[in-house]
N, CA, C and O of each residue as an XYZ file, in Angstrom:
376
protein
N       0.807     -1.198     -0.093
C      -0.010      0.046      0.023
C       0.999      1.186     -0.033
O       2.098      1.129      0.518
N       0.565      2.195     -0.716
C       1.378      3.449     -0.838
C       0.805      4.508      0.224
O      -0.197      4.279      0.901
N       1.518      5.637      0.292
C       1.249      6.633      1.296
C      -0.180      7.084      1.252
O      -0.753      7.382      2.300
N      -0.848      7.157     -0.032
C      -2.239      7.589     -0.211
C      -3.244      6.444      0.271
O      -4.391      6.784      0.561
N      -2.923      5.296      0.355
C      -3.774      4.134      0.956
C      -4.183      3.410     -0.082
O      -5.079      2.582      0.083
N      -3.585      3.606     -1.342
C      -4.107      2.767     -2.519
C      -3.225      1.582     -2.705
O      -2.042      1.700     -2.385
N      -3.630      0.530     -3.153
C      -3.029     -0.753     -3.265
C      -2.000     -0.567     -4.640
O      -2.420      0.101     -5.584
N      -0.835     -1.100     -4.691
C       0.002     -0.980     -5.640
C       0.377     -2.556     -6.014
O       0.393     -3.478     -5.198
N       0.643     -2.647     -7.287
C       1.067     -4.110     -7.865
C       2.460     -4.354     -7.407
O       3.397     -3.580     -7.601
N       2.521     -5.486     -6.788
C       3.902     -5.992     -6.436
C       4.464     -6.958     -7.435
O       3.920     -8.009     -7.770
N       5.768     -6.433     -7.938
C       6.504     -7.158     -9.019
C       7.525     -7.991     -8.374
O       8.461     -7.545     -7.711
N       7.259     -9.380     -8.639
C       8.366    -10.254     -8.159
C       9.454    -10.349     -9.157
O       9.119    -10.569    -10.321
N      10.582    -10.229     -8.900
C      11.781    -10.226     -9.875
C      12.227    -11.602    -10.108
O      12.821    -11.845    -11.158
N      12.000    -12.582     -9.208
C      12.522    -13.874     -9.411
C      11.312    -14.888     -9.049
O      10.529    -14.697     -8.119
N      11.285    -15.892     -9.846
C      10.135    -16.907     -9.367
C      10.230    -17.446     -7.923
O      11.277    -17.834     -7.405
N       9.056    -17.427     -7.350
C       9.114    -18.038     -5.883
C       9.427    -19.441     -5.824
O       9.747    -19.912     -4.732
N       9.380    -20.155     -6.814
C       9.572    -21.621     -6.867
C      11.131    -21.799     -7.167
O      11.559    -22.947     -7.046
N      11.858    -20.992     -7.472
C      13.382    -21.035     -7.840
C      13.552    -21.874     -9.038
O      14.548    -22.591     -9.133
N      12.711    -21.841     -9.902
C      12.833    -22.570    -11.214
C      13.391    -21.623    -12.220
O      12.975    -20.475    -12.371
N      14.335    -22.158    -12.883
C      15.012    -21.304    -14.021
C      14.479    -21.718    -15.467
O      14.608    -20.970    -16.436
N      13.923    -22.863    -15.526
C      13.464    -23.343    -16.834
C      12.350    -24.172    -16.476
O      12.350    -24.904    -15.486
N      11.195    -24.028    -17.462
C      10.139    -24.899    -17.300
C       9.957    -25.824    -18.625
O      10.486    -25.499    -19.688
N       9.261    -26.862    -18.503
C       8.962    -27.681    -19.598
C       7.604    -28.275    -19.332
O       6.839    -27.799    -18.494
N       7.348    -29.249    -20.014
C       5.856    -29.836    -19.877
C       6.133    -31.319    -19.829
O       7.101    -31.795    -20.422
N       5.281    -32.061    -19.118
C       5.355    -33.527    -19.077
C       3.932    -34.107    -19.154
O       3.003    -33.582    -18.541
N       3.781    -35.209    -19.926
C       2.527    -35.812    -20.059
C       2.332    -36.809    -19.098
O       3.302    -36.991    -18.363
N       1.250    -37.575    -18.879
C       0.943    -38.668    -17.888
C       1.782    -39.792    -18.025
O       1.756    -40.612    -17.107
N       2.573    -40.007    -19.059
C       3.381    -41.023    -19.034
C       4.945    -40.602    -18.825
O       5.852    -41.418    -18.991
N       5.150    -39.345    -18.472
C       6.485    -38.941    -18.194
C       7.233    -38.401    -19.480
O       8.429    -38.123    -19.404
N       6.587    -38.265    -20.564
C       7.488    -37.807    -21.702
C       7.375    -36.263    -21.614
O       6.345    -35.664    -21.308
N       8.645    -35.658    -21.942
C       8.891    -34.296    -21.809
C       8.694    -33.584    -23.152
O       9.019    -34.114    -24.214
N       8.116    -32.289    -23.060
C       7.998    -31.484    -24.292
C       8.452    -30.096    -23.980
O       8.243    -29.677    -22.841
N       9.005    -29.390    -24.792
C       9.537    -28.055    -24.710
C       8.329    -26.976    -24.606
O       8.358    -26.002    -23.853
N       7.227    -27.316    -25.515
C       6.089    -26.439    -25.600
C       4.890    -27.051    -24.970
O       4.821    -28.279    -24.902
N       4.042    -26.379    -24.554
C       2.757    -26.959    -24.009
C       2.061    -27.710    -25.055
O       1.869    -27.178    -26.149
N       1.661    -28.921    -24.806
C       0.916    -29.867    -25.545
C      -0.353    -30.319    -24.809
O      -0.242    -30.553    -23.606
N      -1.393    -30.448    -25.328
C      -2.731    -30.905    -24.811
C      -2.378    -32.098    -23.871
O      -1.620    -32.997    -24.236
N      -3.000    -32.060    -22.570
C      -2.742    -33.117    -21.632
C      -1.617    -32.994    -21.060
O      -1.348    -33.945    -20.325
N      -0.757    -32.084    -21.120
C       0.528    -31.878    -20.369
C       0.407    -31.059    -19.190
O      -0.540    -30.281    -19.073
N       1.406    -31.193    -18.203
C       1.388    -30.269    -17.081
C       2.735    -29.673    -16.998
O       3.754    -30.311    -17.262
N       2.722    -28.328    -16.592
C       4.033    -27.593    -16.540
C       4.758    -27.916    -15.388
O       4.180    -27.968    -14.303
N       6.031    -28.153    -15.500
C       6.906    -28.571    -14.507
C       8.284    -27.836    -14.746
O       8.670    -27.455    -15.850
N       8.979    -27.690    -13.544
C      10.309    -27.196    -13.626
C      11.306    -28.196    -14.095
O      11.259    -29.299    -13.550
N      12.209    -27.989    -15.024
C      13.177    -28.910    -15.516
C      14.667    -28.359    -15.311
O      15.635    -29.013    -15.699
N      14.789    -27.179    -14.708
C      16.153    -26.734    -14.254
C      15.942    -25.613    -13.268
O      15.113    -24.718    -13.434
N      16.796    -25.727    -12.170
C      16.608    -24.939    -11.038
C      17.729    -23.698    -11.102
O      18.792    -23.740    -11.722
N      17.231    -22.597    -10.313
C      18.317    -21.580    -10.023
C      19.586    -22.131     -9.322
O      19.632    -23.230     -8.770
N      20.456    -21.382     -9.391
C      21.789    -21.783     -8.513
C      21.448    -21.783     -7.142
O      20.738    -20.938     -6.597
N      22.040    -22.877     -6.540
C      21.771    -23.037     -5.102
C      20.556    -23.979     -4.714
O      20.172    -24.078     -3.549
N      19.932    -24.718     -5.853
C      18.980    -25.529     -5.719
C      19.091    -26.575     -6.471
O      19.822    -26.449     -7.453
N      18.494    -27.741     -6.273
C      18.483    -28.908     -7.082
C      17.026    -29.376     -7.512
O      16.065    -29.025     -6.827
N      16.869    -30.105     -8.551
C      15.482    -30.569     -8.921
C      15.165    -31.893     -8.397
O      15.755    -32.893     -8.807
N      14.218    -31.939     -7.468
C      13.852    -33.261     -6.901
C      13.042    -34.222     -7.736
O      12.775    -33.870     -8.885
N      12.655    -35.293     -7.335
C      11.924    -36.172     -8.219
C      10.371    -35.864     -8.400
O       9.586    -36.637     -8.949
N      10.070    -34.730     -7.906
C       8.684    -34.201     -8.000
C       8.667    -32.792     -8.738
O       7.734    -31.992     -8.682
N       9.894    -32.617     -9.463
C       9.781    -31.439    -10.473
C       9.812    -30.153     -9.495
O       9.247    -29.134     -9.890
N      10.382    -30.159     -8.372
C      10.303    -29.103     -7.402
C      11.822    -28.782     -7.011
O      12.616    -29.689     -6.758
N      12.146    -27.518     -6.981
C      13.401    -26.928     -6.637
C      13.591    -26.817     -5.159
O      12.799    -26.193     -4.453
N      14.630    -27.418     -4.706
C      14.793    -27.646     -3.207
C      16.307    -26.845     -2.941
O      17.187    -26.772     -3.799
N      16.376    -26.391     -1.852
C      17.743    -25.806     -1.501
C      18.793    -26.978     -1.418
O      18.507    -28.045     -0.876
N      19.887    -26.754     -1.919
C      21.043    -27.604     -1.800
C      21.525    -27.882     -0.466
O      21.633    -26.948      0.328
N      21.825    -29.050     -0.134
C      22.409    -29.339      1.265
C      23.612    -28.611      1.439
O      24.211    -28.175      0.456
N      24.077    -28.417      2.744
C      25.185    -27.721      3.134
C      26.432    -28.242      2.270
O      26.657    -29.448      2.167
N      27.154    -27.362      1.713
C      28.586    -27.607      1.084
C      28.282    -28.241     -0.273
O      29.232    -28.532     -1.000
N      27.074    -28.466     -0.652
C      26.802    -29.309     -1.927
C      26.728    -28.200     -2.984
O      26.266    -27.090     -2.722
N      27.249    -28.579     -4.308
C      27.144    -27.673     -5.389
C      26.146    -28.436     -6.377
O      25.604    -27.734     -7.231
N      25.853    -29.763     -6.351
C      24.960    -30.325     -7.165
C      24.348    -31.541     -6.377
O      25.010    -32.018     -5.455
N      23.223    -32.023     -6.666
C      22.624    -33.179     -5.900
C      21.675    -33.942     -7.064
O      21.250    -33.428     -8.099
N      21.481    -35.249     -6.615
C      20.515    -35.885     -7.426
C      19.072    -35.636     -6.978
O      18.815    -34.845     -6.070
N      18.100    -36.356     -7.663
C      16.710    -35.891     -7.502
C      16.180    -36.409     -6.079
O      15.021    -36.153     -5.755
N      17.019    -37.131     -5.237
C      16.796    -37.466     -3.883
C      17.461    -36.709     -2.979
O      17.371    -37.009     -1.788
N      18.199    -35.658     -3.373
C      18.973    -34.862     -2.382
C      20.361    -35.192     -1.968
O      21.058    -34.518     -1.209
N      20.703    -36.374     -2.588
C      22.261    -36.791     -2.341
C      23.183    -35.934     -3.127
O      22.979    -35.755     -4.328
N      24.224    -35.376     -2.484
C      25.042    -34.579     -3.112
C      25.864    -35.428     -4.221
O      26.202    -36.592     -4.008
N      26.147    -34.760     -5.389
C      26.898    -35.389     -6.281
C      28.241    -34.604     -6.661
O      29.133    -35.078     -7.364
N      28.244    -33.402     -6.118
C      29.393    -32.492     -6.103
C      29.539    -31.577     -4.928
O      28.533    -31.192     -4.333
N      30.701    -31.222     -4.575
C      30.970    -30.398     -3.296
C      31.746    -29.086     -3.540
O      32.438    -28.908     -4.542
N      31.595    -28.260     -2.640
C      32.516    -27.057     -2.781
C      33.988    -27.389     -2.430
O      34.224    -28.392     -1.756
N      34.903    -26.651     -2.827
C      36.323    -26.974     -2.634
C      36.620    -27.327     -1.290
O      36.063    -26.778     -0.338
N      37.403    -28.145     -1.183
C      37.787    -28.757      0.323
C      36.927    -29.668      0.907
O      37.228    -30.121      2.011
N      35.745    -30.072      0.266
C      34.923    -31.177      0.704
C      34.709    -32.234     -0.450
O      34.865    -32.012     -1.650
N      34.329    -33.405      0.124
C      34.065    -34.453     -0.962
C      32.870    -35.247     -0.699
O      32.342    -35.137      0.408
N      32.376    -36.035     -1.574
C      30.968    -36.634     -1.486
C      31.425    -37.823     -0.747
O      32.397    -38.510     -1.061
N      30.557    -38.030      0.378
C      30.665    -39.472      1.061
C      29.860    -40.397      0.531
O      29.025    -40.100     -0.323
N      30.031    -41.647      0.994
C      29.206    -42.776      0.621
C      27.755    -42.652      0.752
O      26.967    -43.327      0.090
N      27.366    -41.639      1.755
C      25.993    -41.335      2.178
C      25.377    -40.160      1.160
O      24.203    -39.790      1.202
N      26.288    -39.691      0.327
C      25.891    -38.657     -0.537
C      25.887    -37.282      0.357
O      25.024    -36.420      0.189
N      26.773    -37.184      1.170
C      26.816    -35.708      2.026
C      28.309    -35.278      1.504
O      29.182    -35.986      1.003
N      28.303    -33.965      1.772
C      29.673    -33.416      1.627
C      30.314    -33.216      2.939
O      29.791    -32.617      3.878
N      31.676    -33.846      2.940
C      32.511    -33.869      4.187
C      33.781    -33.255      3.938
O      34.251    -33.205      2.801
N      34.342    -32.799      4.915
C      35.912    -32.350      4.610
C      36.734    -33.352      3.973
O      36.731    -34.542      4.286
N      37.466    -32.805      3.031
C      38.327    -33.773      2.241
C      39.511    -33.743      3.025
O      40.157    -32.720      3.249
N      39.817    -35.009      3.485
C      41.101    -35.306      4.358
C      42.188    -35.661      3.453
O      42.174    -36.750      2.880
N      43.092    -34.849      3.291
C      44.212    -35.249      2.352
C      45.628    -35.444      3.167
O      46.649    -35.770      2.562
């Protein structure tokens, strides 16, 4: 609301879902780049700092993780850390 009591339009600069790129998927899981009858809009690429889970939702990357699989297990870590057998980023002991 502005100082005169009128409502103003709020412009969001980044999507609230943290999705960088959308696509479309049909009921059988086939992807399309354009909307096609019977398809649902889904996220196919996330903004930096997020990973795409198995439900096409962008989720914050785990601590020290730079990439993760669809189940949240790290596949890459920041410098000085390595991926453990549990899919977590742990201190790289050299």
